[in-house]
MIMI-418680 format. One record per residue (C-alpha): x, y, z; residue in one letter. Coordinates in steps of 0.02 Angstrom, whole numbers. Layout:
N
{x X; y Y; z Z; r A}
...
END
This chain:
416
{x -3108; y 2547; z 1044; r M}
{x -2984; y 2694; z 1067; r A}
{x -2848; y 2723; z 941; r A}
{x -2728; y 2741; z 1079; r S}
{x -2772; y 2568; z 1139; r E}
{x -2739; y 2490; z 975; r I}
{x -2573; y 2575; z 965; r E}
{x -2523; y 2511; z 1137; r Q}
{x -2570; y 2330; z 1082; r W}
{x -2448; y 2349; z 934; r W}
{x -2312; y 2423; z 1041; r I}
{x -2332; y 2288; z 1177; r D}
{x -2331; y 2149; z 1043; r K}
{x -2178; y 2214; z 951; r F}
{x -2084; y 2239; z 1116; r Q}
{x -2130; y 2057; z 1162; r E}
{x -2053; y 1997; z 1004; r N}
{x -1915; y 2117; z 984; r L}
{x -1778; y 1985; z 1019; r G}
{x -1833; y 1851; z 895; r P}
{x -1859; y 1990; z 758; r I}
{x -1682; y 2059; z 791; r R}
{x -1612; y 1879; z 776; r K}
{x -1700; y 1851; z 605; r V}
{x -1630; y 2004; z 544; r A}
{x -1460; y 1934; z 592; r G}
{x -1410; y 2080; z 701; r W}
{x -1330; y 2070; z 872; r T}
{x -1397; y 2183; z 1009; r T}
{x -1250; y 2303; z 983; r Q}
{x -1282; y 2312; z 793; r Q}
{x -1465; y 2354; z 819; r L}
{x -1418; y 2484; z 947; r A}
{x -1292; y 2561; z 822; r D}
{x -1431; y 2568; z 692; r E}
{x -1539; y 2661; z 815; r L}
{x -1406; y 2771; z 883; r G}
{x -1427; y 2717; z 1069; r V}
{x -1336; y 2621; z 1191; r A}
{x -1328; y 2437; z 1190; r R}
{x -1419; y 2431; z 1370; r Q}
{x -1568; y 2522; z 1290; r T}
{x -1601; y 2377; z 1169; r V}
{x -1569; y 2252; z 1301; r S}
{x -1689; y 2328; z 1420; r N}
{x -1826; y 2338; z 1291; r L}
{x -1796; y 2152; z 1248; r E}
{x -1803; y 2098; z 1425; r T}
{x -1953; y 2209; z 1468; r G}
{x -1858; y 2310; z 1596; r K}
{x -1910; y 2470; z 1506; r S}
{x -2075; y 2495; z 1430; r P}
{x -2063; y 2535; z 1237; r M}
{x -2121; y 2705; z 1195; r T}
{x -2225; y 2749; z 1037; r K}
{x -2068; y 2843; z 970; r L}
{x -1951; y 2690; z 1000; r Q}
{x -2082; y 2575; z 912; r Y}
{x -2095; y 2682; z 761; r L}
{x -1903; y 2696; z 758; r A}
{x -1883; y 2509; z 763; r L}
{x -2015; y 2476; z 631; r R}
{x -1923; y 2610; z 521; r T}
{x -1762; y 2519; z 547; r V}
{x -1822; y 2349; z 503; r F}
{x -1933; y 2410; z 352; r S}
{x -1773; y 2492; z 285; r A}
{x -1677; y 2328; z 308; r E}
{x -1817; y 2234; z 225; r I}
{x -1810; y 2346; z 75; r A}
{x -1627; y 2344; z 63; r R}
{x -1602; y 2155; z 73; r R}
{x -1778; y 2104; z 1; r E}
{x -1792; y 1999; z 155; r D}
{x -1951; y 1905; z 146; r R}
{x -1909; y 1805; z 299; r D}
{x -1891; y 1962; z 408; r L}
{x -2054; y 2030; z 333; r A}
{x -2145; y 1866; z 362; r R}
{x -2084; y 1853; z 544; r I}
{x -2146; y 2027; z 590; r I}
{x -2307; y 1993; z 505; r K}
{x -2332; y 1820; z 595; r T}
{x -2273; y 1872; z 770; r L}
{x -2341; y 2056; z 776; r V}
{x -2458; y 2108; z 637; r D}
{x -2570; y 1951; z 618; r D}
{x -2607; y 1931; z 806; r P}
{x -2649; y 2113; z 825; r I}
{x -2762; y 2120; z 671; r E}
{x -2850; y 1961; z 738; r Q}
{x -2868; y 2040; z 901; r R}
{x -2943; y 2202; z 825; r I}
{x -3067; y 2096; z 727; r R}
{x -3123; y 1998; z 886; r E}
{x -3140; y 2165; z 987; r R}
{x -3249; y 2239; z 844; r R}
{x -3359; y 2085; z 829; r A}
{x -3386; y 2089; z 1012; r Q}
{x -3435; y 2277; z 1014; r E}
{x -3553; y 2242; z 870; r Q}
{x -3641; y 2100; z 954; r D}
{x -3658; y 2203; z 1112; r G}
{x -3541; y 2080; z 1208; r E}
{x -3395; y 2204; z 1239; r A}
{x -3343; y 2197; z 1420; r V}
{x -3368; y 2363; z 1506; r A}
{x -3207; y 2437; z 1566; r D}
{x -3220; y 2458; z 1757; r N}
{x -3082; y 2579; z 1767; r A}
{x -3142; y 2756; z 1811; r P}
{x -3165; y 2874; z 1671; r V}
{x -3088; y 3053; z 1660; r N}
{x -3157; y 3200; z 1570; r T}
{x -3029; y 3190; z 1427; r D}
{x -3096; y 3020; z 1363; r G}
{x -3015; y 2854; z 1397; r G}
{x -2988; y 2771; z 1571; r N}
{x -2870; y 2827; z 1704; r V}
{x -2770; y 2674; z 1688; r A}
{x -2747; y 2692; z 1504; r D}
{x -2693; y 2873; z 1517; r N}
{x -2578; y 2836; z 1664; r A}
{x -2499; y 2700; z 1555; r A}
{x -2486; y 2821; z 1406; r T}
{x -2408; y 2957; z 1509; r E}
{x -2277; y 2838; z 1581; r K}
{x -2230; y 2787; z 1404; r R}
{x -2236; y 2961; z 1337; r K}
{x -2059; y 3008; z 1281; r P}
{x -1979; y 3163; z 1358; r S}
{x -1985; y 3336; z 1284; r A}
{x -1800; y 3318; z 1250; r A}
{x -1827; y 3160; z 1164; r T}
{x -1966; y 3233; z 1055; r L}
{x -1856; y 3376; z 1016; r K}
{x -1718; y 3256; z 961; r A}
{x -1827; y 3149; z 855; r S}
{x -1915; y 3284; z 754; r K}
{x -2049; y 3156; z 709; r T}
{x -2198; y 3201; z 605; r A}
{x -2366; y 3134; z 653; r A}
{x -2407; y 3054; z 484; r T}
{x -2470; y 2889; z 424; r G}
{x -2299; y 2821; z 410; r K}
{x -2139; y 2858; z 510; r P}
{x -2040; y 3006; z 450; r T}
{x -1905; y 2997; z 573; r L}
{x -1749; y 3063; z 485; r S}
{x -1654; y 2922; z 574; r T}
{x -1705; y 2792; z 697; r A}
{x -1707; y 2879; z 858; r M}
{x -1647; y 3051; z 819; r Q}
{x -1644; y 3178; z 684; r A}
{x -1488; y 3180; z 586; r L}
{x -1354; y 3308; z 569; r A}
{x -1218; y 3283; z 431; r V}
{x -1058; y 3384; z 464; r I}
{x -917; y 3389; z 332; r T}
{x -742; y 3438; z 386; r G}
{x -788; y 3371; z 554; r A}
{x -617; y 3312; z 612; r S}
{x -554; y 3470; z 683; r S}
{x -597; y 3659; z 704; r G}
{x -770; y 3725; z 674; r L}
{x -832; y 3551; z 606; r G}
{x -787; y 3466; z 765; r A}
{x -877; y 3603; z 870; r V}
{x -1030; y 3597; z 753; r F}
{x -1033; y 3405; z 781; r A}
{x -1033; y 3433; z 972; r R}
{x -1172; y 3568; z 962; r I}
{x -1273; y 3450; z 853; r A}
{x -1260; y 3310; z 973; r A}
{x -1304; y 3434; z 1121; r R}
{x -1458; y 3484; z 1030; r E}
{x -1526; y 3299; z 1006; r G}
{x -1460; y 3272; z 824; r Y}
{x -1362; y 3117; z 782; r R}
{x -1203; y 3176; z 694; r P}
{x -1139; y 3105; z 536; r V}
{x -954; y 3146; z 545; r L}
{x -868; y 3162; z 367; r V}
{x -683; y 3204; z 343; r A}
{x -526; y 3122; z 282; r R}
{x -442; y 3080; z 451; r R}
{x -522; y 2918; z 516; r Q}
{x -429; y 2920; z 678; r Q}
{x -488; y 3098; z 724; r R}
{x -663; y 3060; z 678; r L}
{x -672; y 2903; z 784; r E}
{x -601; y 2989; z 935; r A}
{x -725; y 3133; z 912; r L}
{x -869; y 3008; z 890; r A}
{x -814; y 2923; z 1056; r A}
{x -808; y 3085; z 1151; r E}
{x -983; y 3132; z 1082; r I}
{x -1056; y 2964; z 1131; r E}
{x -983; y 2981; z 1305; r T}
{x -1054; y 3157; z 1327; r A}
{x -1225; y 3136; z 1248; r S}
{x -1265; y 2948; z 1232; r G}
{x -1283; y 2973; z 1042; r L}
{x -1176; y 2857; z 934; r K}
{x -1117; y 2960; z 782; r P}
{x -1088; y 2884; z 613; r W}
{x -911; y 2900; z 553; r V}
{x -871; y 2917; z 361; r L}
{x -690; y 2944; z 316; r A}
{x -709; y 3014; z 142; r L}
{x -605; y 3134; z 36; r D}
{x -736; y 3251; z -36; r L}
{x -620; y 3305; z -182; r T}
{x -656; y 3145; z -258; r E}
{x -826; y 3125; z -345; r S}
{x -840; y 2946; z -306; r A}
{x -819; y 2989; z -122; r E}
{x -962; y 3113; z -139; r L}
{x -1070; y 2978; z -206; r S}
{x -1022; y 2863; z -57; r R}
{x -1094; y 2997; z 64; r L}
{x -1259; y 3009; z -29; r M}
{x -1265; y 2818; z -49; r D}
{x -1240; y 2798; z 138; r F}
{x -1390; y 2905; z 180; r L}
{x -1496; y 2836; z 39; r E}
{x -1464; y 2653; z 88; r T}
{x -1523; y 2682; z 262; r R}
{x -1679; y 2774; z 200; r S}
{x -1635; y 2931; z 307; r V}
{x -1643; y 3116; z 267; r T}
{x -1533; y 3237; z 368; r P}
{x -1624; y 3386; z 439; r E}
{x -1459; y 3485; z 461; r I}
{x -1323; y 3482; z 330; r F}
{x -1164; y 3582; z 367; r I}
{x -1045; y 3603; z 219; r N}
{x -889; y 3652; z 329; r N}
{x -759; y 3560; z 234; r A}
{x -635; y 3671; z 138; r G}
{x -458; y 3741; z 146; r F}
{x -355; y 3892; z 86; r G}
{x -180; y 3909; z 12; r D}
{x -77; y 4065; z 43; r F}
{x 47; y 4131; z -77; r G}
{x 60; y 4209; z -255; r P}
{x -59; y 4125; z -375; r M}
{x 77; y 4112; z -512; r V}
{x 183; y 4004; z -387; r D}
{x 36; y 3898; z -326; r A}
{x 32; y 3712; z -359; r D}
{x -96; y 3679; z -490; r E}
{x -158; y 3514; z -411; r E}
{x -179; y 3601; z -244; r R}
{x -285; y 3736; z -328; r I}
{x -385; y 3601; z -418; r S}
{x -423; y 3511; z -259; r R}
{x -472; y 3675; z -172; r M}
{x -596; y 3709; z -316; r L}
{x -668; y 3535; z -303; r R}
{x -687; y 3544; z -117; r L}
{x -740; y 3728; z -89; r N}
{x -853; y 3739; z -239; r I}
{x -899; y 3580; z -327; r A}
{x -921; y 3468; z -169; r A}
{x -1022; y 3602; z -75; r L}
{x -1132; y 3632; z -221; r T}
{x -1169; y 3457; z -258; r G}
{x -1202; y 3410; z -72; r L}
{x -1307; y 3573; z -49; r S}
{x -1421; y 3526; z -202; r I}
{x -1441; y 3344; z -146; r E}
{x -1481; y 3399; z 39; r A}
{x -1609; y 3533; z -22; r A}
{x -1691; y 3412; z -134; r R}
{x -1716; y 3276; z 1; r A}
{x -1756; y 3406; z 138; r M}
{x -1895; y 3485; z 22; r K}
{x -1979; y 3314; z 7; r Q}
{x -1969; y 3298; z 204; r L}
{x -2040; y 3473; z 221; r G}
{x -1906; y 3536; z 336; r R}
{x -1714; y 3560; z 354; r G}
{x -1567; y 3675; z 379; r R}
{x -1414; y 3699; z 265; r I}
{x -1269; y 3790; z 327; r L}
{x -1125; y 3833; z 205; r N}
{x -971; y 3893; z 284; r V}
{x -895; y 4039; z 187; r A}
{x -783; y 4177; z 255; r S}
{x -767; y 4361; z 271; r T}
{x -638; y 4341; z 136; r A}
{x -789; y 4332; z 20; r A}
{x -819; y 4523; z 29; r F}
{x -663; y 4588; z -44; r Q}
{x -511; y 4544; z -149; r A}
{x -373; y 4457; z -59; r C}
{x -205; y 4461; z -140; r P}
{x -105; y 4313; z -83; r G}
{x -266; y 4215; z -44; r F}
{x -358; y 4252; z -216; r G}
{x -417; y 4077; z -259; r V}
{x -484; y 4045; z -79; r Y}
{x -573; y 4209; z -70; r A}
{x -650; y 4189; z -240; r A}
{x -720; y 4017; z -184; r T}
{x -798; y 4088; z -33; r K}
{x -874; y 4229; z -137; r A}
{x -953; y 4092; z -239; r Y}
{x -1017; y 4007; z -83; r V}
{x -1103; y 4171; z -21; r V}
{x -1181; y 4206; z -198; r S}
{x -1233; y 4021; z -221; r F}
{x -1316; y 4010; z -52; r T}
{x -1409; y 4173; z -68; r E}
{x -1491; y 4097; z -224; r S}
{x -1529; y 3931; z -154; r L}
{x -1602; y 4012; z 1; r S}
{x -1719; y 4114; z -106; r E}
{x -1767; y 3959; z -215; r E}
{x -1808; y 3868; z -50; r L}
{x -1922; y 4009; z 16; r R}
{x -2091; y 3940; z 78; r G}
{x -2032; y 3756; z 79; r T}
{x -1981; y 3738; z 258; r G}
{x -1804; y 3722; z 209; r V}
{x -1673; y 3858; z 236; r S}
{x -1497; y 3891; z 171; r A}
{x -1372; y 4005; z 273; r T}
{x -1201; y 4062; z 220; r A}
{x -1093; y 4086; z 373; r F}
{x -949; y 4197; z 360; r C}
{x -813; y 4185; z 499; r P}
{x -662; y 4297; z 514; r G}
{x -501; y 4247; z 592; r P}
{x -542; y 4104; z 705; r T}
{x -432; y 3990; z 818; r A}
{x -419; y 3834; z 710; r T}
{x -294; y 3740; z 608; r E}
{x -349; y 3832; z 453; r F}
{x -215; y 3969; z 450; r G}
{x -75; y 3840; z 483; r E}
{x -135; y 3723; z 348; r A}
{x -147; y 3869; z 228; r A}
{x 22; y 3944; z 264; r G}
{x -58; y 4104; z 329; r L}
{x 75; y 4123; z 469; r D}
{x 203; y 4169; z 331; r E}
{x 108; y 4334; z 289; r S}
{x 131; y 4501; z 366; r A}
{x -44; y 4472; z 437; r F}
{x 13; y 4311; z 509; r G}
{x 159; y 4384; z 598; r R}
{x 41; y 4507; z 684; r I}
{x -20; y 4422; z 844; r S}
{x -200; y 4359; z 805; r L}
{x -239; y 4343; z 988; r D}
{x -342; y 4511; z 985; r K}
{x -419; y 4461; z 820; r W}
{x -467; y 4284; z 835; r E}
{x -630; y 4216; z 889; r R}
{x -630; y 4047; z 977; r S}
{x -692; y 3902; z 877; r A}
{x -830; y 3875; z 1005; r A}
{x -901; y 4049; z 1004; r A}
{x -887; y 4057; z 812; r C}
{x -982; y 3886; z 786; r A}
{x -1123; y 3939; z 907; r E}
{x -1151; y 4095; z 815; r A}
{x -1165; y 3997; z 654; r G}
{x -1278; y 3867; z 724; r W}
{x -1394; y 4002; z 796; r A}
{x -1403; y 4090; z 624; r A}
{x -1436; y 3925; z 535; r M}
{x -1576; y 3876; z 651; r Q}
{x -1653; y 4058; z 634; r A}
{x -1657; y 4040; z 450; r G}
{x -1535; y 4181; z 408; r R}
{x -1473; y 4190; z 235; r T}
{x -1302; y 4265; z 271; r V}
{x -1220; y 4281; z 440; r K}
{x -1054; y 4368; z 470; r I}
{x -976; y 4318; z 633; r D}
{x -933; y 4454; z 751; r G}
{x -959; y 4642; z 754; r C}
{x -786; y 4696; z 698; r W}
{x -794; y 4574; z 554; r N}
{x -965; y 4642; z 500; r T}
{x -888; y 4819; z 500; r V}
{x -740; y 4767; z 393; r L}
{x -855; y 4670; z 276; r A}
{x -981; y 4813; z 253; r V}
{x -833; y 4931; z 237; r S}
{x -764; y 4835; z 97; r A}
{x -926; y 4855; z -5; r Q}
{x -938; y 5039; z 23; r I}
{x -760; y 5097; z 4; r L}
{x -686; y 5115; z -178; r P}
{x -628; y 4937; z -237; r R}
{x -453; y 5007; z -273; r L}
{x -434; y 5062; z -95; r W}
{x -491; y 4888; z -33; r V}
{x -371; y 4795; z -147; r R}
{x -227; y 4901; z -95; r R}
{x -266; y 4880; z 89; r I}
{x -287; y 4693; z 71; r A}
{x -115; y 4688; z -28; r G}
{x -28; y 4765; z 129; r V}
{x -113; y 4648; z 246; r I}
{x -94; y 4498; z 138; r F}
{x 75; y 4536; z 58; r R}
{x 151; y 4385; z -37; r N}
{x 295; y 4307; z 44; r V}
{x 395; y 4143; z -3; r P}
{x 308; y 3986; z 43; r R}
{x 377; y 3846; z 150; r K}
END
């Protein structure tokens, strides 16, 4: 009795009873589809038998229902799965083994191939085998229990996802088969982006409208993942903002919010993500810094200091994670065509009055470079050759020269 044959019994029995199990869980077809991150029609086709259930889908569904049982302590749901699926299959296994022991097992008349198992079994297994793209998306580990980071796809959390680099990172994640978790303050923008991603990729992102400058909101994000028993394989700390102008004239509350978001939130989320990923045995963390991290920036002093922290912190975290299967990358963009400059008041500076068209990188090109560096496990990545030259030069030249040059470029001006 081949292990693949037993697996198929379980898969077929679970598909046969998927509808009743879902109803006992109290979910509509759409709600189960949302939990899995697939289209409603996919669940409907599985329940009606129009599509054969793959092993990957079976593991995903067992993971979802097991998480729901644990969350609600739902004995009824556990009992119905045991009654409709587990008990009949276990009984069937016992009967087959008894037949084999008594020498009464019925010979399989299907032709046998050289790889073991019969042609019919292999054909059925091949038909049910998930595609290479699906396997890439799932990142499933072949262990005794399902280790899918989410029900049907590996998970990618992106903070600051409502615009700019964050929105592009979310699109890239979905393109690469990761189910995005979109985190930012602006609910409408997140929902619009989620709809766009679902239309383009078929993946349904989770949307979390949170203000990460508030510690309670940070806890909500981690609780959201914990209650669903999921561990992200990608965590992109993109949320952050700057503020241009003399520090002595700056709004104290705005500076405090910047420190909480650019430093405290990033630190806490990075550590939590690293801890969970280390247990999983794999994962990628991308912390978005800036080329401003490599020199003093009069007029942008607090922001530049926060980004210097991000680079230093990420380098240390990367080294601590060496050999664990988890990496941490500090990504340092230069001028990029996003809403950042306008939000920071950068257009009021001498630098802002210079046309940035020749300097700016598109958000798409910048995010692609960051994603590639993260997947390659790079510790620090400066975006673009010109930005690299400037950053390296800032480390080589006398610091006095760098400060004076930065002072000319980022000359303080009255704020709006």
